[in-house]
Backbone as a chain_set.jsonl record, in Angstrom:
{"seq": "LITALHLDEAARKETLRVLTFMPLAHMFGCGTTVIFAYLGGEVGFWQGKTEKLMDDFRDFKPTLLTMVPRLLNKLYDKVMIETEKKGLIAQSIMKWAIKSKIAQIERSNFSQDTLWDKIVFNKIRHAFGNQVRIVISSSAPLSAEVAKFSRSVFSCQFAEGYGQTECIAGCWQIPSDIRSGETGVPTPISHVKLFDVPEKNY", "coords": {"N": [[8.507, 7.895, 0.846], [7.732, 9.792, -0.813], [7.336, 9.165, -3.379], [5.389, 6.768, -2.754], [3.357, 7.791, -1.975], [2.632, 9.244, -4.172], [2.826, 12.21, -4.084], [5.169, 13.651, -5.294], [3.687, 14.121, -7.954], [1.595, 15.25, -6.989], [2.247, 17.251, -6.337], [2.466, 18.62, -8.709], [0.012, 19.451, -9.552], [-1.105, 20.888, -8.157], [-1.111, 22.992, -5.158], [-0.103, 21.488, -2.325], [-0.969, 21.093, 1.28], [0.014, 21.168, 4.455], [-1.129, 20.364, 7.927], [0.83, 20.844, 10.55], [0.946, 19.316, 13.833], [1.813, 17.197, 15.722], [5.069, 16.437, 17.498], [8.069, 17.933, 16.879], [10.265, 16.667, 17.319], [9.936, 14.325, 16.815], [9.502, 11.593, 14.156], [7.533, 11.602, 12.486], [6.199, 13.957, 12.542], [8.626, 15.609, 11.588], [9.48, 14.243, 9.479], [7.219, 14.726, 7.841], [7.27, 17.422, 7.791], [9.61, 18.559, 6.26], [9.468, 16.752, 3.722], [7.141, 18.418, 2.746], [8.237, 21.322, 2.682], [10.133, 20.536, 0.941], [8.579, 19.762, -1.209], [7.636, 22.188, -1.995], [5.494, 22.867, -0.413], [2.621, 23.902, 1.709], [3.375, 24.708, 4.957], [1.355, 24.181, 7.829], [1.189, 25.328, 11.341], [-0.292, 23.773, 14.242], [-1.979, 25.597, 16.802], [-1.271, 25.052, 19.126], [-2.971, 23.956, 21.138], [-5.01, 21.718, 22.312], [-7.982, 22.0, 22.142], [-8.507, 23.752, 20.383], [-7.588, 22.633, 17.946], [-9.171, 21.378, 16.097], [-10.629, 23.371, 14.937], [-8.519, 24.671, 13.56], [-7.614, 22.655, 11.569], [-9.569, 23.135, 10.043], [-9.669, 25.871, 9.658], [-7.177, 25.987, 7.822], [-7.172, 24.292, 6.166], [-6.083, 21.489, 5.28], [-4.793, 19.619, 2.897], [-3.21, 17.411, 2.736], [-3.484, 14.943, 5.615], [-2.177, 14.324, 7.88], [-2.217, 11.627, 10.604], [-2.554, 10.536, 14.068], [-3.968, 7.397, 15.298], [-5.173, 7.705, 17.603], [-6.513, 10.411, 17.449], [-8.002, 9.513, 15.418], [-9.744, 7.703, 16.731], [-10.968, 9.017, 18.363], [-12.671, 10.149, 16.631], [-14.075, 8.576, 15.333], [-15.403, 7.769, 17.858], [-17.028, 9.586, 18.832], [-18.796, 10.135, 16.717], [-20.155, 7.601, 16.438], [-21.426, 8.119, 18.855], [-23.177, 10.078, 18.852], [-24.484, 9.206, 16.369], [-25.665, 6.88, 17.799], [-27.027, 8.117, 19.612], [-29.443, 9.116, 18.191], [-31.301, 6.989, 17.344], [-32.275, 3.96, 16.055], [-32.689, 4.069, 13.085], [-30.747, 6.013, 12.331], [-28.637, 4.567, 12.575], [-28.504, 2.762, 10.936], [-28.242, 3.975, 8.992], [-25.912, 4.828, 8.722], [-24.299, 2.34, 8.881], [-25.174, 1.196, 6.47], [-23.973, 3.536, 5.147], [-21.697, 3.36, 5.236], [-20.277, 0.644, 4.587], [-21.399, 0.871, 1.849], [-19.78, 2.988, 0.315], [-17.079, 1.65, 1.196], [-17.494, -0.087, -0.666], [-17.475, 1.081, -2.695], [-15.09, 2.659, -3.203], [-13.187, 0.311, -3.184], [-13.632, -0.048, -5.803], [-11.788, 1.31, -6.597], [-12.758, 4.235, -6.794], [-13.217, 7.232, -5.559], [-15.064, 9.136, -5.663], [-17.108, 11.768, -4.171], [-19.411, 12.692, -4.209], [-21.805, 11.286, -3.363], [-24.86, 9.98, -2.448], [-24.381, 9.456, 0.134], [-22.477, 10.598, 0.773], [-23.889, 13.484, 0.942], [-25.516, 13.225, 2.654], [-24.465, 11.871, 5.024], [-21.541, 11.901, 5.44], [-20.06, 14.835, 3.997], [-19.987, 16.805, 6.275], [-18.602, 15.769, 8.251], [-16.443, 15.874, 6.735], [-16.226, 18.524, 5.942], [-15.218, 19.593, 8.728], [-12.884, 19.61, 8.659], [-11.886, 21.107, 6.73], [-12.392, 20.451, 4.102], [-10.807, 19.497, 2.184], [-9.506, 17.511, 2.095], [-7.121, 15.162, 0.26], [-5.21, 13.119, 0.647], [-4.845, 11.072, 3.487], [-3.206, 10.235, 6.138], [-2.411, 7.827, 8.639], [-0.343, 6.946, 11.408], [2.253, 5.266, 13.485], [0.864, 4.197, 15.657], [-1.245, 1.102, 15.862], [-4.181, 1.015, 14.309], [-7.847, -0.527, 14.767], [-9.06, -2.359, 12.379], [-12.331, -1.605, 12.204], [-12.176, 1.317, 12.874], [-10.758, 2.281, 10.668], [-12.188, 1.627, 8.443], [-14.224, 3.516, 8.73], [-13.009, 5.678, 8.615], [-11.565, 5.523, 5.816], [-14.161, 5.607, 4.736], [-15.665, 8.427, 5.382], [-13.272, 9.847, 4.79], [-12.921, 9.326, 1.542], [-10.529, 9.092, -0.142], [-7.436, 8.894, -0.939], [-5.558, 6.496, 1.441], [-3.402, 5.519, 3.782], [-1.809, 3.365, 5.934], [0.561, 2.971, 8.136], [3.525, 1.793, 9.822], [6.354, 2.51, 12.0], [9.569, 3.388, 13.847], [9.297, 6.035, 16.397], [11.236, 7.531, 16.646], [12.796, 7.18, 14.439], [12.213, 6.101, 11.095], [9.823, 5.361, 8.898], [8.438, 1.537, 8.728], [7.167, -0.178, 7.948], [4.949, 0.084, 5.162], [1.44, 0.938, 3.205], [0.853, 0.547, 0.076], [-0.798, 2.392, -2.536], [-2.465, 0.736, -3.903], [-3.122, -0.979, -2.102], [-5.828, -1.186, 0.158], [-7.115, -2.439, 2.004], [-7.987, -2.716, 5.534], [-6.933, -2.583, 8.638], [-4.189, -3.379, 8.794], [-0.658, -2.784, 8.115], [0.923, -2.678, 5.812], [3.477, -2.96, 3.66], [7.337, -3.735, 3.901], [9.005, -1.236, 3.803], [11.452, -0.324, 1.203], [14.25, 0.187, 2.545], [14.322, -1.57, 4.811], [14.749, -3.283, 6.881], [13.413, -6.322, 7.885], [12.528, -7.97, 11.09], [10.783, -11.549, 12.491], [9.752, -12.42, 15.548], [8.433, -14.622, 17.916], [6.427, -13.908, 20.39], [5.089, -14.847, 23.13], [3.506, -13.994, 24.92], [1.788, -12.113, 23.703], [0.423, -13.664, 22.107], [1.58, -14.059, 19.878]], "CA": [[7.252, 8.312, 1.145], [7.02, 11.04, -1.818], [6.847, 8.155, -4.588], [4.802, 5.587, -2.621], [2.199, 8.21, -2.367], [2.689, 9.812, -5.203], [3.212, 13.433, -3.728], [5.534, 14.633, -6.61], [3.126, 14.308, -9.057], [0.15, 15.771, -7.001], [2.765, 18.374, -6.09], [2.987, 19.592, -10.046], [-1.214, 19.816, -9.915], [-1.94, 21.915, -6.944], [-0.321, 23.608, -4.064], [-0.246, 20.659, -0.91], [-0.817, 21.784, 2.219], [-0.372, 20.146, 5.498], [-0.949, 21.187, 9.268], [1.508, 19.972, 11.792], [0.458, 19.185, 15.007], [2.991, 16.084, 16.127], [5.946, 16.952, 18.072], [8.925, 17.904, 15.343], [11.639, 15.802, 17.476], [9.416, 12.979, 16.263], [10.073, 11.181, 13.082], [6.161, 11.598, 11.893], [5.795, 15.361, 12.387], [9.478, 16.409, 11.088], [9.524, 14.196, 8.656], [6.309, 15.477, 7.222], [7.781, 19.103, 7.551], [10.697, 18.216, 5.309], [8.788, 16.361, 2.502], [6.664, 19.62, 2.031], [9.07, 22.078, 2.387], [11.157, 19.883, -0.711], [7.639, 19.581, -2.377], [7.378, 23.436, -2.124], [4.043, 23.022, -0.273], [2.407, 24.832, 2.744], [2.933, 23.579, 6.224], [0.888, 25.465, 8.762], [1.166, 25.035, 12.581], [-1.243, 24.797, 15.026], [-2.234, 26.689, 17.803], [-0.842, 24.289, 20.59], [-4.198, 24.46, 22.03], [-6.108, 20.148, 21.741], [-9.24, 22.036, 22.075], [-8.797, 24.474, 19.373], [-7.124, 21.663, 16.81], [-10.51, 21.266, 14.88], [-10.401, 24.792, 14.352], [-7.297, 25.051, 12.949], [-7.617, 21.959, 10.385], [-11.07, 23.776, 9.467], [-9.598, 27.217, 8.741], [-6.245, 26.135, 7.669], [-7.746, 23.45, 4.723], [-4.879, 20.649, 4.567], [-4.724, 18.504, 1.578], [-2.4, 16.066, 3.282], [-4.23, 14.961, 6.73], [-1.39, 13.242, 9.133], [-3.335, 11.483, 12.08], [-2.164, 9.025, 14.953], [-5.132, 6.118, 15.772], [-5.644, 8.337, 18.67], [-7.353, 11.041, 16.795], [-9.228, 8.806, 14.596], [-10.402, 6.801, 17.634], [-11.914, 9.882, 18.789], [-13.567, 11.007, 15.79], [-15.08, 7.69, 15.287], [-16.718, 7.681, 19.03], [-17.954, 10.895, 18.639], [-19.665, 10.267, 15.271], [-20.835, 6.726, 16.99], [-22.25, 8.063, 20.339], [-23.935, 11.134, 18.519], [-25.0, 8.388, 15.585], [-26.868, 6.277, 18.727], [-28.471, 8.84, 20.43], [-30.258, 9.442, 17.109], [-32.151, 6.217, 17.222], [-31.848, 3.113, 14.987], [-33.014, 4.566, 11.718], [-29.609, 6.614, 11.834], [-27.318, 3.862, 12.954], [-28.373, 1.707, 10.088], [-27.882, 4.573, 7.779], [-24.662, 4.753, 9.072], [-23.849, 1.177, 8.734], [-25.348, 1.072, 5.003], [-23.354, 4.361, 4.514], [-20.153, 3.005, 5.24], [-21.096, -0.531, 4.025], [-21.343, 1.362, 0.163], [-18.512, 3.887, 0.611], [-15.963, 0.481, 0.934], [-17.165, -1.187, -1.682], [-16.808, 2.171, -3.879], [-13.263, 2.426, -2.923], [-12.805, -1.161, -3.334], [-13.337, -0.129, -7.309], [-11.011, 2.752, -6.693], [-13.763, 4.555, -7.076], [-13.395, 8.267, -4.215], [-15.694, 9.928, -5.943], [-17.469, 12.693, -3.28], [-20.909, 13.155, -4.359], [-22.917, 10.139, -3.767], [-25.988, 10.382, -1.656], [-24.535, 9.028, 1.197], [-21.661, 11.821, 1.044], [-24.706, 14.604, 1.335], [-26.748, 12.822, 4.087], [-23.566, 11.093, 6.201], [-20.106, 12.418, 5.636], [-19.733, 15.732, 3.914], [-20.595, 17.393, 7.449], [-17.428, 15.729, 8.756], [-15.584, 16.359, 5.776], [-16.107, 19.933, 6.39], [-14.818, 19.638, 9.667], [-11.419, 19.214, 8.252], [-11.698, 22.328, 5.573], [-12.855, 19.707, 3.051], [-9.868, 19.799, 1.183], [-8.089, 16.878, 1.825], [-6.919, 14.313, -0.28], [-4.782, 11.878, 1.098], [-4.654, 10.797, 4.421], [-1.704, 8.991, 6.687], [-2.094, 7.167, 10.156], [0.382, 6.146, 11.398], [2.643, 5.479, 14.97], [0.473, 3.003, 16.52], [-2.366, -0.017, 15.286], [-5.187, 1.68, 13.732], [-8.407, -1.184, 13.801], [-9.994, -1.81, 10.767], [-13.493, -0.735, 11.989], [-12.189, 2.672, 12.45], [-9.844, 2.439, 9.472], [-12.889, 1.415, 7.398], [-15.049, 4.268, 8.845], [-12.203, 6.948, 8.138], [-11.598, 5.519, 4.412], [-15.56, 6.11, 4.249], [-15.475, 9.448, 5.701], [-12.273, 11.484, 3.799], [-12.846, 9.01, 1.018], [-9.652, 9.617, -0.729], [-6.661, 8.14, -0.547], [-5.981, 6.646, 2.799], [-2.647, 4.479, 3.751], [-1.589, 3.273, 7.295], [2.342, 2.934, 8.4], [4.229, 1.452, 10.815], [7.696, 2.705, 12.343], [9.534, 3.93, 15.375], [8.883, 7.26, 16.325], [12.435, 8.07, 16.467], [13.724, 6.411, 13.248], [11.381, 6.018, 10.207], [8.693, 4.145, 8.363], [9.456, 0.393, 8.707], [5.938, -0.473, 6.956], [3.62, 1.182, 4.539], [0.702, 0.193, 2.353], [0.862, 1.213, -1.35], [-1.853, 3.155, -3.077], [-3.734, 0.018, -4.423], [-3.409, -1.514, -0.958], [-6.873, -0.593, 0.473], [-7.387, -3.325, 2.935], [-7.75, -2.043, 6.796], [-6.263, -3.546, 9.949], [-2.878, -4.089, 8.029], [0.109, -1.902, 7.874], [1.496, -2.565, 4.309], [4.847, -3.965, 3.054], [8.457, -3.411, 4.319], [10.06, -0.041, 2.872], [13.113, -0.907, 0.749], [15.191, 0.704, 3.35], [13.598, -1.884, 5.853], [15.038, -5.206, 7.576], [12.182, -6.877, 9.208], [12.476, -9.645, 11.756], [9.473, -11.503, 12.884], [9.723, -13.264, 16.158], [7.605, -15.139, 18.694], [5.966, -12.987, 21.419], [4.439, -15.837, 23.509], [2.716, -13.232, 26.112], [0.94, -11.566, 23.233], [-0.161, -14.518, 21.487], [2.357, -13.448, 18.476]], "C": [[6.522, 9.083, -0.066], [6.628, 10.013, -2.8], [5.915, 7.369, -3.903], [3.279, 6.167, -2.413], [1.665, 9.364, -3.415], [2.346, 11.168, -4.922], [3.666, 14.127, -4.538], [4.607, 14.938, -7.604], [1.849, 15.092, -8.22], [0.493, 17.246, -6.7], [2.459, 19.696, -7.359], [1.376, 20.121, -9.84], [-1.735, 20.797, -8.883], [-1.028, 22.19, -6.146], [-0.772, 22.294, -2.739], [-0.164, 21.428, 0.275], [-1.135, 20.866, 3.453], [-0.255, 20.796, 6.496], [-0.267, 20.398, 10.449], [0.982, 20.107, 13.09], [1.547, 18.491, 15.8], [4.746, 16.915, 16.432], [7.155, 17.005, 16.792], [10.502, 16.951, 15.791], [11.055, 14.376, 17.01], [9.755, 12.799, 14.643], [8.829, 11.478, 12.199], [6.376, 12.957, 11.265], [6.941, 16.207, 11.737], [9.706, 15.996, 9.826], [8.37, 14.512, 7.17], [6.447, 16.883, 6.501], [8.702, 19.356, 6.438], [10.202, 18.454, 4.303], [8.241, 17.669, 2.001], [7.378, 20.595, 1.956], [9.83, 21.508, 0.926], [10.12, 20.283, -1.887], [7.365, 21.433, -3.0], [5.642, 23.682, -1.808], [3.735, 23.685, 0.823], [2.16, 24.608, 3.819], [2.561, 24.713, 7.265], [0.932, 24.481, 10.195], [0.414, 25.259, 13.773], [-1.26, 25.213, 16.554], [-1.44, 26.683, 19.209], [-2.201, 23.849, 21.306], [-5.067, 22.485, 21.579], [-7.657, 21.225, 21.39], [-9.394, 22.805, 21.189], [-8.039, 23.601, 17.818], [-7.901, 21.821, 16.07], [-10.058, 22.878, 13.836], [-9.653, 25.464, 13.432], [-6.941, 23.866, 11.862], [-8.704, 22.605, 9.605], [-10.429, 25.077, 8.754], [-8.378, 27.3, 8.122], [-6.346, 24.989, 6.158], [-6.68, 22.4, 4.457], [-5.631, 19.621, 3.507], [-4.15, 17.384, 1.559], [-2.554, 16.034, 4.486], [-2.981, 13.968, 7.192], [-1.701, 13.165, 10.208], [-2.503, 10.324, 12.623], [-3.765, 8.513, 15.323], [-5.608, 7.012, 16.566], [-6.598, 9.557, 18.243], [-8.703, 10.479, 16.463], [-10.02, 8.278, 15.574], [-11.25, 7.875, 18.079], [-13.056, 10.388, 18.215], [-14.224, 10.111, 15.613], [-15.879, 7.367, 16.472], [-17.454, 8.7, 19.334], [-18.811, 10.899, 17.646], [-20.886, 9.121, 15.828], [-21.825, 7.143, 17.651], [-23.29, 9.064, 19.343], [-25.276, 10.265, 17.704], [-26.527, 7.646, 16.941], [-27.66, 7.072, 19.155], [-29.448, 9.374, 19.319], [-31.509, 8.742, 16.897], [-31.534, 5.06, 15.835], [-31.77, 3.114, 13.844], [-30.725, 4.8, 11.477], [-28.465, 5.574, 12.308], [-27.361, 3.3, 11.973], [-28.068, 2.482, 8.845], [-26.461, 4.968, 8.09], [-23.952, 3.438, 8.505], [-23.493, 1.277, 7.384], [-23.839, 2.263, 4.204], [-21.455, 4.15, 4.083], [-19.478, 1.313, 4.53], [-20.595, -0.035, 2.156], [-20.039, 2.486, -0.014], [-17.185, 2.691, 0.37], [-15.971, 0.133, -0.152], [-16.609, 0.159, -3.149], [-15.707, 2.247, -3.653], [-12.774, 1.038, -3.326], [-12.285, -0.823, -4.938], [-12.7, 1.21, -7.661], [-11.847, 4.137, -7.458], [-13.841, 5.902, -5.77], [-13.786, 9.217, -4.374], [-16.443, 10.568, -4.349], [-18.474, 13.203, -3.14], [-22.055, 12.315, -4.275], [-24.089, 10.842, -2.574], [-25.351, 10.279, 0.181], [-23.445, 10.057, 1.878], [-22.547, 12.76, 1.425], [-25.671, 14.432, 2.669], [-25.476, 12.595, 5.331], [-22.412, 12.45, 6.289], [-19.344, 14.177, 5.391], [-19.633, 16.844, 5.544], [-19.044, 17.101, 7.979], [-16.199, 16.356, 8.31], [-15.146, 17.881, 6.156], [-15.402, 20.259, 7.308], [-13.015, 20.038, 9.384], [-11.174, 20.544, 7.389], [-12.045, 21.694, 4.266], [-12.388, 19.625, 1.672], [-8.864, 18.261, 0.714], [-8.278, 15.768, 1.036], [-6.44, 13.115, -0.298], [-4.368, 12.251, 2.443], [-3.833, 9.761, 5.049], [-2.349, 8.533, 8.019], [-1.011, 6.289, 10.462], [1.22, 6.321, 12.763], [1.9, 4.448, 15.94], [-0.817, 2.027, 15.757], [-3.628, 1.322, 15.105], [-6.629, 0.423, 13.551], [-8.948, -1.201, 12.402], [-11.445, -1.727, 10.802], [-12.995, 0.606, 12.039], [-11.759, 2.798, 11.259], [-10.784, 2.682, 8.505], [-14.026, 2.886, 7.283], [-14.263, 5.404, 8.233], [-12.296, 6.833, 6.443], [-13.03, 6.48, 4.164], [-15.612, 7.767, 4.451], [-14.91, 10.307, 4.928], [-12.456, 10.842, 2.086], [-11.699, 9.588, -0.604], [-8.347, 8.392, -0.479], [-6.076, 7.706, 1.066], [-4.549, 5.442, 3.065], [-2.178, 4.796, 5.228], [0.07, 2.786, 7.128], [2.689, 2.602, 9.719], [5.503, 1.769, 10.922], [7.909, 3.219, 13.76], [9.482, 5.339, 15.2], [10.076, 7.815, 16.016], [13.456, 7.947, 15.32], [12.537, 6.633, 12.02], [10.548, 4.931, 9.689], [9.12, 2.948, 8.133], [8.361, -0.151, 7.357], [5.563, 0.374, 6.139], [2.663, 0.859, 3.346], [0.842, 1.544, 1.139], [-0.203, 1.374, -2.064], [-3.055, 2.05, -3.513], [-3.787, -1.171, -3.406], [-4.63, -1.14, 0.101], [-7.54, -1.062, 1.584], [-7.121, -2.539, 4.397], [-7.153, -3.154, 7.999], [-5.132, -4.015, 9.964], [-2.059, -2.724, 7.791], [1.195, -1.67, 6.61], [2.494, -3.606, 4.421], [5.886, -3.114, 3.899], [8.756, -2.305, 3.195], [11.205, -0.294, 2.177], [14.307, -0.571, 1.579], [15.329, 0.068, 4.63], [14.64, -3.158, 5.428], [14.04, -5.594, 8.271], [12.68, -7.993, 9.811], [11.3, -10.166, 12.194], [10.079, -12.233, 14.141], [8.644, -13.525, 16.992], [7.322, -14.393, 20.166], [4.531, -13.901, 22.151], [2.794, -14.852, 24.022], [1.433, -12.55, 25.424], [0.301, -12.316, 22.284], [0.071, -14.407, 20.231], [3.037, -14.653, 17.901]], "O": [[5.32, 9.103, -0.329], [5.427, 10.014, -3.069], [5.175, 7.047, -4.833], [2.255, 5.498, -2.559], [0.661, 10.077, -3.422], [1.372, 11.496, -5.599], [3.084, 15.168, -4.842], [4.698, 16.039, -8.148], [1.032, 15.591, -8.993], [-0.288, 18.197, -6.713], [2.307, 20.913, -7.252], [1.313, 21.345, -9.954], [-2.814, 21.383, -8.979], [0.045, 21.623, -6.351], [-1.925, 22.361, -2.312], [0.63, 22.366, 0.348], [-2.084, 20.092, 3.575], [0.497, 21.771, 6.479], [-0.786, 19.503, 11.118], [0.535, 21.216, 13.381], [2.212, 19.198, 16.556], [5.344, 17.714, 15.711], [7.119, 16.192, 15.868], [11.446, 16.646, 15.062], [11.802, 13.407, 16.879], [10.204, 13.728, 13.971], [9.125, 11.622, 11.013], [6.621, 13.218, 10.087], [6.647, 17.326, 11.317], [10.053, 16.803, 8.963], [8.622, 14.515, 5.965], [6.079, 17.346, 5.421], [8.544, 20.345, 5.721], [10.159, 19.546, 3.738], [8.71, 18.126, 0.959], [7.253, 21.052, 0.82], [9.979, 22.249, -0.045], [10.367, 20.814, -2.969], [7.007, 21.772, -4.128], [4.81, 24.299, -2.473], [4.735, 24.307, 1.182], [1.008, 24.297, 4.123], [3.161, 25.76, 7.508], [0.767, 23.261, 10.208], [0.308, 26.343, 14.347], [-0.305, 24.991, 17.299], [-1.106, 27.56, 20.006], [-1.981, 23.208, 22.333], [-5.604, 22.299, 20.487], [-8.276, 21.05, 20.341], [-10.578, 22.827, 20.85], [-8.086, 24.161, 16.723], [-7.553, 22.49, 15.097], [-9.541, 23.217, 12.771], [-9.914, 26.443, 12.734], [-5.92, 24.094, 11.214], [-8.61, 22.53, 8.38], [-10.595, 25.331, 7.561], [-8.088, 28.429, 7.728], [-5.52, 25.056, 5.248], [-6.306, 22.39, 3.284], [-6.739, 19.087, 3.476], [-4.334, 16.478, 0.746], [-1.94, 16.945, 5.04], [-2.965, 12.818, 6.753], [-1.656, 14.118, 10.986], [-1.937, 9.439, 11.981], [-4.633, 9.341, 15.601], [-6.77, 7.27, 16.255], [-7.633, 9.572, 18.909], [-9.853, 10.69, 16.849], [-11.216, 8.368, 15.3], [-12.436, 7.558, 18.176], [-14.056, 10.87, 18.746], [-15.401, 10.469, 15.659], [-16.941, 6.763, 16.316], [-18.449, 8.664, 20.058], [-19.688, 11.761, 17.692], [-22.093, 9.36, 15.793], [-22.979, 6.816, 17.377], [-24.377, 8.52, 19.149], [-26.471, 10.36, 17.982], [-27.743, 7.835, 16.952], [-28.88, 6.903, 19.153], [-30.31, 10.155, 19.724], [-32.539, 9.271, 16.48], [-30.681, 5.284, 14.976], [-30.971, 2.369, 13.276], [-29.859, 4.164, 10.878], [-27.316, 6.014, 12.352], [-26.216, 3.032, 11.608], [-27.71, 1.928, 7.805], [-26.008, 5.67, 7.186], [-23.048, 3.569, 7.679], [-22.359, 1.39, 6.918], [-23.075, 2.028, 3.268], [-20.587, 4.503, 3.284], [-18.341, 1.103, 4.109], [-19.692, -0.526, 1.479], [-19.449, 2.251, -1.068], [-16.394, 2.857, -0.559], [-14.953, -0.043, -0.821], [-15.796, 0.113, -4.072], [-15.188, 1.371, -4.346], [-11.688, 0.998, -3.904], [-11.169, -1.082, -5.387], [-12.932, 1.964, -8.605], [-11.504, 4.792, -8.443], [-14.614, 5.572, -4.87], [-13.424, 10.226, -3.769], [-16.315, 9.826, -3.375], [-18.732, 14.026, -2.261], [-23.092, 12.488, -4.915], [-24.057, 11.953, -2.044], [-25.801, 10.883, 1.154], [-23.416, 10.342, 3.076], [-22.174, 13.19, 2.516], [-26.29, 15.224, 3.379], [-25.594, 13.127, 6.434], [-22.433, 13.509, 6.917], [-18.501, 14.7, 6.12], [-18.862, 17.792, 5.394], [-18.288, 18.06, 8.131], [-15.323, 16.997, 8.892], [-14.05, 18.283, 6.548], [-14.734, 21.268, 7.081], [-12.254, 20.726, 10.064], [-10.031, 20.992, 7.482], [-11.991, 22.428, 3.279], [-12.954, 19.643, 0.579], [-8.092, 17.96, -0.196], [-9.406, 15.278, 0.976], [-6.889, 12.17, -0.947], [-3.761, 13.283, 2.728], [-3.744, 8.612, 4.616], [-3.046, 9.478, 8.387], [-0.773, 5.191, 9.958], [1.045, 7.403, 13.323], [2.467, 3.982, 16.928], [-1.32, 2.679, 14.842], [-3.751, 2.333, 15.796], [-6.816, 0.163, 12.362], [-9.18, -0.304, 11.592], [-12.028, -1.751, 9.718], [-13.423, 1.257, 11.086], [-12.451, 3.558, 10.582], [-10.627, 3.615, 7.718], [-14.534, 3.29, 6.237], [-14.813, 6.08, 7.363], [-12.875, 7.684, 5.768], [-13.097, 7.596, 3.649], [-15.588, 8.368, 3.376], [-15.466, 11.269, 4.399], [-12.189, 11.676, 1.221], [-12.003, 10.185, -1.636], [-8.444, 7.29, 0.06], [-6.154, 8.595, 1.913], [-4.718, 4.386, 2.456], [-2.11, 5.918, 5.731], [0.588, 2.331, 6.108], [2.138, 3.138, 10.68], [6.14, 1.383, 9.942], [7.053, 3.447, 14.615], [9.592, 5.869, 14.095], [10.077, 8.633, 15.096], [14.584, 8.436, 15.251], [11.89, 7.655, 12.248], [10.625, 3.758, 10.052], [10.114, 2.864, 7.412], [8.669, -0.42, 6.196], [5.846, 1.551, 6.366], [3.278, 0.445, 2.363], [0.901, 2.772, 1.208], [-0.734, 0.296, -2.33], [-4.256, 2.318, -3.501], [-4.367, -2.215, -3.705], [-4.129, -0.677, 1.126], [-8.4, -0.396, 2.161], [-6.145, -1.792, 4.472], [-7.071, -4.382, 7.952], [-4.773, -4.867, 10.777], [-2.615, -1.714, 7.361], [2.029, -0.772, 6.485], [2.467, -4.692, 5.0], [5.568, -2.079, 4.485], [8.739, -2.493, 1.978], [12.136, -0.54, 2.944], [15.379, -1.087, 1.264], [16.034, 0.545, 5.519], [15.073, -3.69, 4.406], [13.848, -5.096, 9.38], [13.211, -8.908, 9.182], [10.477, -9.271, 12.386], [11.124, -12.796, 13.814], [7.747, -12.685, 16.916], [8.225, -14.434, 21.002], [3.347, -13.732, 21.859], [1.615, -14.957, 23.683], [0.366, -12.361, 26.008], [-0.448, -11.692, 21.533], [-0.816, -14.562, 19.392], [3.697, -14.554, 16.866]]}, "num_chains": 1, "name": "protein.A"}
């Protein structure tokens, strides 16, 4: 994880900060805390109240955002509902903003000062402290639609992963993989076995 996301390189340039809100009994929460302690970063702990989580993000200003799809789905749903209430023009602007941002990111351009940032995305980023440099989504599948929205909002390195809660990440996206709706390649320490699951159409 450290080398895959260049966290060691980032730690030499700035003080890394992460807000821990997942159970430390789970690998995602525990692993993030240990890695940041190893890198000399700052680890913040949420207040333990779901309704105050966004306040914690805003006040702590994390540079690394460790997320689970459930939270990204809630963010997506909230923004889309508010956009829908504003009418067709607002909906069209949102669609063009996401489409343009994804095209920009596909060119490895993570600029956050475009027109779309000013009229659409900056407000959302400020709610998370406006310092996010890396976003990690793990623990469950993230739909391609929500992933594209999330990549557009944060306009930074965004990685999806998959693994067992009590174990370790089995698959991980490398920095150059910016596709949405997939979880990357197996990690070097993993053995992956595929088998049919007819009831799931796999």
